[in-house]
ZATIMAR-422920 format. One record per residue (C-alpha): residue number from 1; residue in one letter; x, y, z. Coordinates in nm, 3 decimals, always signed. Layout:
BEGIN
R    nr   rest        px        py        pz
R   NUM      a         X         Y         Z
...
This chain:
BEGIN
R    nr   rest        px        py        pz
R     1      m    -4.836    -7.231    +5.930
R     2      g    -4.835    -6.897    +6.105
R     3      t    -5.070    -7.015    +6.387
R     4      h    -4.912    -7.064    +6.730
R     5      t    -4.913    -7.421    +6.857
R     6      t    -5.071    -7.517    +7.190
R     7      p    -4.909    -7.713    +7.477
R     8      p    -5.112    -8.034    +7.401
R     9      q    -4.993    -8.021    +7.040
R    10      r    -4.634    -7.987    +7.154
R    11      r    -4.668    -8.292    +7.382
R    12      a    -4.815    -8.481    +7.086
R    13      f    -4.514    -8.382    +6.873
R    14      y    -4.281    -8.540    +7.129
R    15      d    -4.487    -8.857    +7.171
R    16      l    -4.500    -8.917    +6.794
R    17      h    -4.127    -8.856    +6.760
R    18      r    -4.052    -9.105    +7.038
R    19      r    -4.252    -9.365    +6.843
R    20      g    -4.025    -9.321    +6.543
R    21      r    -4.197    -9.055    +6.336
R    22      t    -3.972    -8.801    +6.165
R    23      y    -3.994    -8.428    +6.217
R    24      a    -4.110    -8.379    +5.856
R    25      d    -4.396    -8.631    +5.889
R    26      i    -4.518    -8.473    +6.213
R    27      a    -4.499    -8.126    +6.058
R    28      d    -4.706    -8.234    +5.754
R    29      q    -4.966    -8.397    +5.976
R    30      h    -5.017    -8.089    +6.198
R    31      q    -4.955    -7.827    +5.925
R    32      v    -4.664    -7.661    +6.104
R    33      s    -4.300    -7.609    +6.013
R    34      k    -4.039    -7.878    +6.064
R    35      e    -3.832    -7.635    +6.273
R    36      c    -4.122    -7.582    +6.511
R    37      v    -4.160    -7.957    +6.567
R    38      r    -3.787    -8.004    +6.617
R    39      y    -3.767    -7.715    +6.867
R    40      w    -4.042    -7.850    +7.097
R    41      c    -3.928    -8.210    +7.074
R    42      r    -3.572    -8.128    +7.170
R    43      r    -3.685    -7.894    +7.447
R    44      q    -3.893    -8.167    +7.611
R    45      r    -3.614    -8.419    +7.552
R    46      d    -3.376    -8.194    +7.749
R    47      g    -3.617    -8.167    +8.041
R    48      g    -3.794    -7.847    +7.950
R    49      g    -4.167    -7.785    +7.950
R    50      c    -4.403    -7.715    +7.666
R    51      e    -4.532    -7.382    +7.800
R    52      t    -4.434    -7.058    +7.627
R    53      t    -4.242    -6.817    +7.854
R    54      y    -4.181    -6.461    +7.745
R    55      h    -3.905    -6.262    +7.911
R    56      k    -3.975    -5.890    +7.889
R    57      e    -3.664    -5.679    +7.917
R    58      p    -3.701    -5.381    +8.149
R    59      r    -3.731    -5.052    +7.965
R    60      g    -3.547    -4.726    +8.023
R    61      i    -3.188    -4.604    +8.024
R    62      l    -2.971    -4.796    +8.276
R    63      s    -3.267    -5.031    +8.340
R    64      r    -3.032    -5.331    +8.325
R    65      f    -2.826    -5.193    +8.610
R    66      d    -2.912    -5.224    +8.975
R    67      g    -3.153    -4.962    +9.106
R    68      l    -2.898    -4.860    +9.369
R    69      v    -2.661    -4.757    +9.089
R    70      r    -2.923    -4.527    +8.936
R    71      y    -3.001    -4.383    +9.277
R    72      c    -2.635    -4.304    +9.347
R    73      i    -2.592    -4.133    +9.010
R    74      l    -2.884    -3.899    +9.075
R    75      r    -2.775    -3.828    +9.430
R    76      l    -2.419    -3.744    +9.328
R    77      r    -2.541    -3.508    +9.055
R    78      l    -2.785    -3.333    +9.287
R    79      e    -2.519    -3.287    +9.553
R    80      h    -2.260    -3.174    +9.298
R    81      p    -2.436    -2.995    +9.007
R    82      r    -2.105    -2.929    +8.828
R    83      w    -1.994    -3.292    +8.820
R    84      g    -1.992    -3.457    +8.478
R    85      p    -2.025    -3.828    +8.385
R    86      r    -1.650    -3.887    +8.421
R    87      t    -1.640    -3.759    +8.779
R    88      i    -1.962    -3.936    +8.876
R    89      l    -1.832    -4.270    +8.742
R    90      h    -1.510    -4.224    +8.940
R    91      h    -1.702    -4.174    +9.264
R    92      l    -1.939    -4.463    +9.193
R    93      g    -1.638    -4.693    +9.187
R    94      k    -1.534    -4.570    +9.534
R    95      r    -1.869    -4.642    +9.702
R    96      a    -1.865    -4.953    +9.921
R    97      s    -2.240    -5.003    +9.874
R    98      l    -2.187    -5.060    +9.500
R    99      k    -1.901    -5.304    +9.534
R   100      g    -1.955    -5.604    +9.306
R   101      l    -2.229    -5.434    +9.101
R   102      a    -2.190    -5.357    +8.731
R   103      l    -2.138    -4.989    +8.662
R   104      p    -2.241    -4.803    +8.344
R   105      s    -2.002    -4.622    +8.114
R   106      r    -1.955    -4.246    +8.101
R   107      a    -2.169    -4.223    +7.788
R   108      q    -2.451    -4.420    +7.952
R   109      i    -2.441    -4.195    +8.259
R   110      g    -2.453    -3.890    +8.031
R   111      r    -2.758    -4.022    +7.844
R   112      y    -2.926    -4.113    +8.171
R   113      l    -2.887    -3.762    +8.313
R   114      h    -2.984    -3.600    +7.983
R   115      q    -3.341    -3.726    +8.034
R   116      w    -3.405    -3.438    +8.271
R   117      p    -3.373    -3.075    +8.150
R   118      k    -3.237    -2.979    +8.490
R   119      f    -2.922    -3.181    +8.428
R   120      r    -2.862    -3.065    +8.072
R   121      r    -2.586    -2.817    +7.997
R   122      q    -2.742    -2.480    +7.928
R   123      r    -2.616    -2.312    +7.612
R   124      t    -2.512    -1.953    +7.673
R   125      k    -2.606    -1.697    +7.416
R   126      k    -2.309    -1.513    +7.274
R   127      t    -2.330    -1.139    +7.317
R   128      a    -2.127    -1.057    +7.009
R   129      g    -2.161    -0.717    +6.851
R   130      q    -2.396    -0.648    +6.568
R   131      r    -2.306    -0.827    +6.249
R   132      p    -2.197    -0.590    +5.971
R   133      r    -2.466    -0.529    +5.714
R   134      l    -2.408    -0.689    +5.375
R   135      p    -2.251    -0.473    +5.102
R   136      t    -2.460    -0.397    +4.795
R   137      k    -2.218    -0.246    +4.541
R   138      v    -1.866    -0.280    +4.408
R   139      h    -1.587    -0.114    +4.610
R   140      q    -1.823    -0.062    +4.902
R   141      r    -1.640    -0.314    +5.118
R   142      w    -1.302    -0.481    +5.090
R   143      q    -1.232    -0.788    +5.299
R   144      l    -0.873    -0.810    +5.422
R   145      d    -0.735    -1.134    +5.563
R   146      f    -0.401    -1.299    +5.634
R   147      k    -0.244    -1.644    +5.600
R   148      v    +0.065    -1.661    +5.818
R   149      n    +0.369    -1.886    +5.850
R   150      i    +0.394    -2.025    +5.496
R   151      v    +0.730    -2.201    +5.466
R   152      l    +0.918    -2.174    +5.135
R   153      q    +1.169    -2.427    +5.004
R   154      n    +1.470    -2.226    +5.125
R   155      g    +1.330    -2.211    +5.478
R   156      t    +1.195    -1.856    +5.452
R   157      v    +0.870    -1.807    +5.643
R   158      v    +0.625    -1.569    +5.476
R   159      d    +0.279    -1.424    +5.533
R   160      l    +0.018    -1.385    +5.260
R   161      h    -0.219    -1.087    +5.266
R   162      t    -0.527    -1.091    +5.044
R   163      i    -0.800    -0.837    +4.970
R   164      r    -1.128    -0.934    +4.806
R   165      d    -1.435    -0.742    +4.700
R   166      p    -1.735    -0.965    +4.790
R   167      v    -1.975    -0.785    +4.554
R   168      g    -1.731    -0.758    +4.263
R   169      e    -1.621    -1.118    +4.337
R   170      a    -1.264    -1.021    +4.250
R   171      c    -0.925    -1.051    +4.414
R   172      i    -0.828    -0.688    +4.468
R   173      e    -0.470    -0.743    +4.585
R   174      t    -0.245    -1.012    +4.727
R   175      t    +0.095    -0.949    +4.881
R   176      v    +0.358    -1.170    +5.041
R   177      y    +0.588    -1.058    +5.324
R   178      a    +0.873    -1.220    +5.510
R   179      t    +0.747    -1.305    +5.859
R   180      e    +0.911    -1.077    +6.112
R   181      q    +1.099    -1.257    +6.387
R   182      v    +0.910    -1.069    +6.656
R   183      t    +0.577    -1.189    +6.514
R   184      e    +0.678    -1.541    +6.407
R   185      r    +0.613    -1.683    +6.751
R   186      t    +0.295    -1.485    +6.823
R   187      k    +0.157    -1.517    +6.467
R   188      r    +0.055    -1.152    +6.471
R   189      v    +0.022    -0.943    +6.159
R   190      p    +0.231    -0.623    +6.157
R   191      m    +0.012    -0.317    +6.108
R   192      e    +0.248    -0.162    +5.853
R   193      a    +0.229    -0.474    +5.636
R   194      a    -0.152    -0.463    +5.642
R   195      r    -0.145    -0.093    +5.558
R   196      t    +0.097    -0.152    +5.269
R   197      t    -0.133    -0.420    +5.127
R   198      l    -0.426    -0.179    +5.131
R   199      r    -0.217    +0.096    +4.969
R   200      r    -0.124    -0.145    +4.691
R   201      g    -0.495    -0.215    +4.643
R   202      f    -0.570    +0.159    +4.635
R   203      a    -0.302    +0.206    +4.369
R   204      r    -0.404    -0.093    +4.156
R   205      w    -0.771    +0.008    +4.132
R   206      k    -0.721    +0.386    +4.175
R   207      t    -0.996    +0.406    +4.435
R   208      l    -1.071    +0.391    +4.806
R   209      p    -1.338    +0.154    +4.938
R   210      q    -1.605    +0.280    +5.171
R   211      e    -1.529    +0.004    +5.423
R   212      v    -1.245    -0.232    +5.512
R   213      q    -1.339    -0.549    +5.698
R   214      t    -1.085    -0.748    +5.901
R   215      d    -1.084    -1.002    +6.179
R   216      g    -0.996    -0.909    +6.535
R   217      e    -0.618    -0.914    +6.477
R   218      s    -0.463    -0.760    +6.789
R   219      t    -0.230    -0.534    +6.591
R   220      l    -0.525    -0.386    +6.400
R   221      v    -0.803    -0.389    +6.659
R   222      v    -0.785    -0.308    +7.029
R   223      q    -0.998    -0.577    +7.191
R   224      q    -0.999    -0.453    +7.551
R   225      k    -1.317    -0.298    +7.678
R   226      d    -1.314    +0.082    +7.695
R   227      a    -0.994    +0.088    +7.489
R   228      f    -0.860    +0.368    +7.272
R   229      p    -0.905    +0.307    +6.894
R   230      s    -0.606    +0.156    +6.715
R   231      t    -0.380    +0.355    +6.483
R   232      f    -0.500    +0.137    +6.196
R   233      t    -0.863    +0.231    +6.264
R   234      l    -0.779    +0.602    +6.293
R   235      w    -0.577    +0.592    +5.969
R   236      l    -0.875    +0.445    +5.784
R   237      k    -1.108    +0.697    +5.947
R   238      g    -0.890    +0.984    +5.827
R   239      l    -0.924    +0.854    +5.471
R   240      g    -1.302    +0.833    +5.509
R   241      i    -1.306    +0.452    +5.537
R   242      e    -1.505    +0.265    +5.800
R   243      h    -1.319    -0.016    +5.978
R   244      l    -1.547    -0.316    +6.031
R   245      v    -1.451    -0.610    +6.253
R   246      i    -1.603    -0.955    +6.207
R   247      h    -1.743    -1.160    +6.494
R   248      r    -1.750    -1.494    +6.310
R   249      v    -1.506    -1.640    +6.061
R   250      t    -1.795    -1.701    +5.819
R   251      e    -1.840    -1.327    +5.778
R   252      n    -1.509    -1.324    +5.590
R   253      a    -1.588    -1.640    +5.394
R   254      e    -1.525    -1.479    +5.054
R   255      v    -1.169    -1.371    +5.128
R   256      e    -1.097    -1.699    +5.305
R   257      r    -1.193    -1.883    +4.987
R   258      c    -0.987    -1.636    +4.785
R   259      h    -0.685    -1.722    +5.005
R   260      r    -0.716    -2.084    +4.903
R   261      t    -0.753    -1.999    +4.535
R   262      v    -0.449    -1.771    +4.534
R   263      n    -0.244    -2.019    +4.735
R   264      d    -0.330    -2.311    +4.505
R   265      y    -0.278    -2.106    +4.189
R   266      a    +0.038    -1.910    +4.269
R   267      i    +0.220    -2.044    +4.575
R   268      v    +0.185    -2.423    +4.568
R   269      g    +0.454    -2.546    +4.329
R   270      n    +0.644    -2.215    +4.340
R   271      e    +0.797    -2.251    +4.686
R   272      k    +1.144    -2.270    +4.528
R   273      h    +1.130    -1.904    +4.419
R   274      s    +1.261    -1.609    +4.616
R   275      l    +1.032    -1.363    +4.789
R   276      t    +1.065    -1.109    +4.506
R   277      e    +0.993    -1.369    +4.239
R   278      l    +0.697    -1.499    +4.436
R   279      q    +0.548    -1.149    +4.457
R   280      s    +0.582    -1.114    +4.080
R   281      i    +0.395    -1.444    +4.038
R   282      l    +0.122    -1.318    +4.271
R   283      n    +0.089    -0.996    +4.070
R   284      d    +0.034    -1.201    +3.756
R   285      a    -0.211    -1.423    +3.945
R   286      v    -0.432    -1.126    +4.035
R   287      q    -0.436    -1.021    +3.671
R   288      v    -0.524    -1.368    +3.544
R   289      l    -0.781    -1.451    +3.814
R   290      t    -0.960    -1.118    +3.776
R   291      f    -0.940    -1.047    +3.401
R   292      e    -0.893    -1.380    +3.225
R   293      l    -1.000    -1.700    +3.400
R   294      p    -1.371    -1.786    +3.426
R   295      s    -1.483    -1.765    +3.787
R   296      r    -1.699    -2.016    +3.970
R   297      a    -1.847    -1.738    +4.184
R   298      e    -2.224    -1.732    +4.168
R   299      g    -2.257    -1.383    +4.021
R   300      c    -1.993    -1.441    +3.753
R   301      a    -2.184    -1.723    +3.582
R   302      g    -1.870    -1.870    +3.425
R   303      r    -1.725    -1.535    +3.320
R   304      s    -1.420    -1.358    +3.460
R   305      p    -1.495    -1.115    +3.746
R   306      i    -1.416    -0.810    +3.532
R   307      q    -1.659    -0.930    +3.262
R   308      a    -1.932    -0.994    +3.515
R   309      h    -1.868    -0.671    +3.707
R   310      p    -1.721    -0.409    +3.471
R   311      e    -1.795    -0.140    +3.732
R   312      l    -1.481    -0.260    +3.910
R   313      q    -1.289    -0.034    +3.671
R   314      q    -1.524    +0.260    +3.722
R   315      p    -1.463    +0.385    +4.078
R   316      e    -1.697    +0.649    +4.216
R   317      h    -1.410    +0.849    +4.365
R   318      s    -1.075    +0.836    +4.187
R   319      f    -0.764    +0.813    +4.401
R   320      l    -0.390    +0.817    +4.341
R   321      p    -0.134    +0.705    +4.599
R   322      e    +0.047    +1.041    +4.589
R   323      h    -0.276    +1.210    +4.698
R   324      e    -0.304    +1.028    +5.030
R   325      l    -0.192    +1.317    +5.249
R   326      v    -0.432    +1.550    +5.072
R   327      r    -0.721    +1.305    +5.113
R   328      f    -0.639    +1.236    +5.477
R   329      d    -0.865    +1.459    +5.689
R   330      l    -0.767    +1.496    +6.054
R   331      k    -1.106    +1.651    +6.130
R   332      r    -1.271    +1.317    +6.057
R   333      v    -1.043    +1.155    +6.313
R   334      d    -1.120    +1.425    +6.570
R   335      a    -1.496    +1.393    +6.521
R   336      f    -1.467    +1.016    +6.562
R   337      l    -1.266    +1.043    +6.885
R   338      a    -1.514    +1.298    +7.022
R   339      t    -1.780    +1.025    +7.033
R   340      f    -1.591    +0.827    +7.298
R   341      a    -1.579    +0.856    +7.677
R   342      w    -1.307    +0.655    +7.853
R   343      r    -1.306    +0.570    +8.223
R   344      r    -0.967    +0.541    +8.388
R   345      k    -0.834    +0.499    +8.740
R   346      v    -0.558    +0.738    +8.845
R   347      d    -0.246    +0.559    +8.966
R   348      k    -0.057    +0.648    +9.283
R   349      t    +0.161    +0.899    +9.099
R   350      g    -0.140    +1.089    +8.964
R   351      r    -0.126    +0.956    +8.605
R   352      i    -0.361    +0.774    +8.372
R   353      c    -0.290    +0.581    +8.053
R   354      i    -0.485    +0.652    +7.736
R   355      g    -0.414    +0.633    +7.366
R   356      g    -0.195    +0.325    +7.376
R   357      q    +0.084    +0.168    +7.575
R   358      h    +0.297    +0.417    +7.770
R   359      q    +0.071    +0.709    +7.669
R   360      y    +0.054    +0.864    +8.014
R   361      y    -0.110    +1.192    +8.113
R   362      s    -0.080    +1.348    +8.455
R   363      v    -0.385    +1.477    +8.642
R   364      g    -0.210    +1.538    +8.976
R   365      r    -0.137    +1.334    +9.286
R   366      a    -0.442    +1.487    +9.455
R   367      y    -0.660    +1.253    +9.247
R   368      a    -0.458    +0.936    +9.307
R   369      r    -0.666    +0.615    +9.324
R   370      q    -0.977    +0.798    +9.204
R   371      e    -1.176    +0.728    +8.889
R   372      v    -1.191    +0.985    +8.612
R   373      m    -1.364    +1.016    +8.276
R   374      v    -1.167    +1.123    +7.970
R   375      r    -1.311    +1.285    +7.657
R   376      f    -1.151    +1.430    +7.346
R   377      d    -1.222    +1.795    +7.261
R   378      p    -1.192    +1.839    +6.882
R   379      l    -1.184    +2.220    +6.908
R   380      d    -0.837    +2.242    +7.063
R   381      r    -0.739    +1.871    +7.028
R   382      h    -0.704    +1.823    +7.403
R   383      f    -0.796    +1.537    +7.631
R   384      v    -1.032    +1.665    +7.902
R   385      f    -1.040    +1.492    +8.240
R   386      y    -1.345    +1.483    +8.465
R   387      l    -1.366    +1.357    +8.822
R   388      i    -1.638    +1.095    +8.865
R   389      d    -1.852    +1.128    +9.176
R   390      p    -1.927    +0.768    +9.290
R   391      e    -2.250    +0.888    +9.457
R   392      r    -2.393    +1.027    +9.133
R   393      n    -2.512    +0.825    +8.836
R   394      d    -2.505    +1.116    +8.592
R   395      s    -2.192    +1.086    +8.374
R   396      a    -2.263    +1.374    +8.135
R   397      p    -1.965    +1.613    +8.110
R   398      e    -2.170    +1.911    +8.228
R   399      a    -2.256    +1.717    +8.545
R   400      l    -1.892    +1.629    +8.618
R   401      q    -1.609    +1.831    +8.764
R   402      e    -1.337    +1.913    +8.510
R   403      i    -0.995    +1.866    +8.666
R   404      g    -0.760    +1.922    +8.374
R   405      r    -0.691    +1.941    +8.001
R   406      r    -0.384    +1.806    +7.826
R   407      p    -0.279    +1.834    +7.459
R   408      a    -0.331    +1.502    +7.279
R   409      r    -0.008    +1.336    +7.173
R   410      n    +0.070    +1.105    +6.879
R   411      l    -0.247    +1.200    +6.694
R   412      e    -0.102    +1.416    +6.418
R   413      v    -0.119    +1.330    +6.048
R   414      e    +0.238    +1.197    +6.049
R   415      d    +0.163    +0.973    +6.349
R   416      l    -0.148    +0.820    +6.194
R   417      t    -0.034    +0.785    +5.832
R   418      g    +0.336    +0.714    +5.884
R   419      l    +0.406    +0.963    +5.602
R   420      a    +0.622    +1.256    +5.704
R   421      t    +0.721    +1.364    +5.352
R   422      w    +0.638    +1.240    +5.005
R   423      p    +0.809    +0.905    +4.942
R   424      d    +1.080    +0.923    +4.676
R   425      d    +0.912    +0.664    +4.455
R   426      l    +0.585    +0.857    +4.430
R   427      l    +0.504    +1.125    +4.177
R   428      p    +0.513    +1.490    +4.282
R   429      q    +0.197    +1.604    +4.458
R   430      q    -0.043    +1.797    +4.236
R   431      l    -0.257    +2.005    +4.469
R   432      p    -0.604    +2.100    +4.343
R   433      l    -0.629    +2.473    +4.262
R   434      p    -0.936    +2.677    +4.357
R   435      l    -1.173    +2.759    +4.073
R   436      c    -1.180    +3.118    +3.959
R   437      s    -1.494    +3.299    +3.854
R   438      e    -1.526    +3.443    +3.506
R   439      e    -1.516    +3.794    +3.650
R   440      g    -1.189    +3.715    +3.831
């Protein structure tokens, strides 16, 4: 039954059928299917032949379209390398030579051009900074992140700040703030709110982390090239904490997931409460999520974070909030600033801007429109200005001409910490006394 019939057999099928034989009888006689006999009989009845004709479809993308269409697509792309399928299709429709011919779709044009590597879009490699190394112990790194513009039932718009320890797999702190009007439109996080959240974390766990990792929030990180470090970064540096900035959202995946957990546990369903009541609920949530509820984090294995990582309550370096000014070391800030070299162009009045907006220093009108290099001298806490010779490639300070020194402004302890005196709600400061020898 699977054997192909020949043209003489097919003519015989038709002759027998014309004599009154049924399709089934003819099929049994020649050991073929009834459908085969019916097909060839009806074909010859309708004037067709009994020869088999195979129509082979042309192969290749756009092979069903006229060759002139394919030619025009390639020519347009070669003449205009930046044109995409949409633009090429538009110009195909305007060509008189293609009038009346079927045109392919944008997707078909894209697939047609994609055959050749020359026409493929080249992926550019991102030159992001080095990814922060992974932490290995508890309280080494705290991840700080923000969820902004959460609307409560009474119309209040709030921001949620969350800190998480990725190694300890615990929510360190979570705080809610009313969104400031000045930041509601820009969705920026106020630096003081971020600093308050960290201070609450310091107080809750009585320790300082070695590192704080944030995203590139503009109020915390200065993104411009050759920029002066932010106050937030310098404050952390003075406390001996490294400020790490992520380059991909996935690098803060742990705190992002913690955001969702805290939001689902404490905020959703409690939008009717006031800001103060909501903060109290969040405080309880940190306690329950860290000390009581089993965690689905991999390292917890169904236990609470504090059971899985008891070292969370055993900080290497104890810290109390009232000791912040004692722990803050301005020499660490100075040593950090001494590693930078900033290039600035002197304006027409002889000034340059460094250290933030409206932080102007005068170098004299004689150097207007010229480029200078600025360094920080930690010995006398002055900015030192050097004139850059455009004909020399050597930018070392000893190879440059010093043209001035100015005392650095807004870099004192009060400027960087925001603490002028001890806050009223903190305990009195207990300064450490020097040890006396037995002979003394």
